[in-house]
C-alpha positions in Angstrom: 14.9 1.2 -2.8 13.2 4.3 -4.1 9.6 5.5 -3.8 7.8 8.2 -5.7 6.4 11.6 -4.8 3.5 12.4 -7.1 1.3 15.4 -7.7 -2.1 14.8 -9.3 -3.0 18.2 -10.7 -6.3 19.4 -12.1 -5.8 22.5 -14.3 -7.4 24.9 -16.6 -6.8 23.4 -20.1 -6.5 26.8 -21.8 -2.8 27.0 -20.9 -2.0 23.8 -22.8 -0.9 24.7 -26.4 -2.6 22.8 -29.3 -0.7 19.7 -30.3 1.3 19.8 -27.0 3.1 16.5 -26.3 1.3 14.4 -23.6 4.5 13.1 -21.9 7.6 15.0 -20.7 10.7 14.2 -18.8 12.1 17.3 -17.1 15.7 17.1 -16.0 16.9 19.9 -13.7 20.2 18.3 -12.7 21.9 15.5 -10.9 21.4 13.4 -8.9 18.1 12.3 -10.5 15.0 12.1 -8.4 13.8 14.3 -5.5 12.6 16.9 -7.9 15.7 17.1 -10.1 14.0 14.8 -12.6 10.2 14.8 -13.1 8.0 12.7 -15.3 4.9 14.6 -16.5 1.8 13.0 -18.2 -1.1 15.0 -19.4 -4.4 13.6 -20.4 -5.5 14.1 -24.0 -7.8 17.0 -24.6 -10.5 14.7 -26.0 -10.5 12.6 -22.8 -13.4 14.1 -20.8 -13.6 11.1 -18.5 -10.8 12.4 -16.3 -11.6 16.0 -15.9 -14.5 18.4 -16.6 -14.8 20.1 -20.0 -12.0 22.7 -20.5 -10.0 21.1 -17.7 -7.0 18.8 -17.9 -5.3 16.3 -15.6 -1.5 16.5 -15.2 0.4 13.7 -13.3 3.8 14.8 -12.1 6.2 12.3 -10.4 9.7 12.1 -9.2 11.6 9.3 -7.5 12.3 9.9 -3.8 15.1 8.2 -1.9 15.4 7.3 1.7 11.9 5.8 2.2 12.6 5.2 5.9 12.8 9.0 6.6 9.3 9.5 5.1 8.0 6.9 7.5 9.9 8.3 10.5 8.5 11.7 9.9 5.0 10.4 9.3 5.0 8.3 12.5 7.0 10.6 14.8 6.8 14.2 13.5 3.7 14.9 11.4 4.6 18.6 11.0 8.0 17.6 9.5 6.2 15.2 7.2 3.8 17.9 6.0 6.7 20.4 5.6 8.7 17.9 3.5 5.6 17.2 1.3 5.1 21.0 0.9 8.7 21.6 -0.1 8.8 18.7 -2.6 5.5 19.9 -4.1 7.1 23.3 -4.8 10.2 21.7 -6.3 8.1 19.5 -8.6 5.8 22.4 -9.7 8.8 24.5 -10.4 10.3 21.8 -12.6 7.0 21.3 -14.4 6.8 25.0 -15.2 9.9 24.5 -17.3 7.7 22.4 -19.6 4.4 24.2 -19.1 4.9 27.9 -18.3 2.0 29.4 -16.3 1.1 26.1 -14.7 0.7 27.5 -11.2 -1.8 30.1 -12.3 -3.9 27.4 -14.0 -4.0 24.9 -11.1 -7.4 24.1 -9.8 -6.6 21.1 -7.6 -3.4 19.4 -6.3 -3.4 16.0 -4.6 0.1 15.0 -3.4 1.1 11.4 -2.9 4.2 10.2 -0.9 5.6 6.8 -0.3 3.2 6.6 2.6 0.3 7.1 0.2 1.7 4.5 -2.2 1.8 1.9 0.6 -1.7 2.7 1.6 -3.1 2.3 -1.9 -0.8 -0.3 -3.6 0.4 -2.3 -0.6 4.0 -2.0 -1.7 6.1 -2.2 1.4 7.4 1.2 2.5 5.8 2.7 -0.7 8.5 1.3 -3.0 7.9 2.0 -6.6 9.6 1.9 -10.0 11.6 -1.2 -9.2 15.3 -0.7 -8.7 16.7 2.8 -8.3 17.2 4.7 -11.5 20.4 6.6 -11.2 20.8 7.8 -14.8 18.7 8.1 -18.0 20.3 5.2 -19.8 21.6 2.8 -17.1 18.8 0.4 -16.4 19.1 -3.1 -15.2 19.1 -5.9 -17.7 15.7 -7.7 -18.2 17.5 -11.0 -18.4 17.9 -12.5 -14.9 18.8 -16.1 -15.8 18.3 -18.6 -18.7 14.6 -18.5 -19.6 13.9 -16.0 -16.8 13.1 -12.4 -17.7 12.0 -9.4 -15.6 9.4 -7.1 -17.0 7.6 -4.0 -15.8 8.6 -0.6 -14.4 11.7 -2.2 -12.8 13.6 -2.2 -16.2 12.4 1.1 -17.7 12.9 4.6 -16.4 9.7 5.9 -14.8 6.6 4.1 -13.5 3.0 3.6 -14.4 1.4 2.1 -17.5 3.9 3.7 -20.0 6.9 2.2 -18.2 5.3 -1.2 -17.9 4.3 -1.3 -21.6 7.7 0.0 -22.8 9.4 -2.4 -20.5 7.3 -5.3 -21.9 8.3 -4.3 -25.5 11.9 -4.2 -24.4 11.7 -7.7 -23.0 9.8 -9.1 -26.0 12.4 -7.7 -28.4 15.3 -9.2 -26.3 13.6 -12.6 -25.9 12.7 -12.8 -29.7 16.3 -11.8 -30.5 17.7 -14.5 -28.3 15.4 -17.1 -30.1 16.7 -15.8 -33.5 13.3 -14.4 -34.4 13.3 -11.0 -36.1 12.2 -8.2 -33.8 8.7 -7.2 -34.6 8.1 -4.4 -32.1 9.4 -0.9 -32.3 9.4 1.7 -29.7 8.9 5.2 -31.0 8.3 7.4 -27.9 6.2 10.6 -28.4 7.4 12.6 -25.4 9.6 15.6 -24.9 12.7 16.0 -22.7 13.3 19.4 -21.2 16.5 20.5 -19.6 16.5 23.6 -17.4 18.5 26.3 -18.9 
């Protein structure tokens, strides 16, 4: 099982170019996760319910493996836990600067979340998120589990959160309609950018 390491970032909105895509997937290398692949979501400029005027909210997340080690550090060596959190924060911020240069200088607030945080707030055992481990950009598990039994949510689409659940739902709806011989009526046209480190 995988968990997520997340940074909730408040930043000065002046560094975000006009018309900048709100969702990014940053791939720095393999294996995916642990800061090598980062999902970035930025709130729209008009959305002032999430940040003060002229500020923006950026959510950065990466899958993190070996959930048990997070808990061992948290329970037995709090200094190691904090050091691991600090190191992963730096890796994720470094990846995010690939998509948004100057990010570090614009940061006003950073709230990190580990698998320990996820268990506390979501009650998912060990802080497990995103369903089954995503080991590649295109190899997800099938939503069809058995006859008339479909899996939907962030377990069948790369990433987590509302976007993964919604896109996973569209994927299952298309598959189920196709199996019933009904013309597909949903289309998925993502409006995000994928950055690869040069």
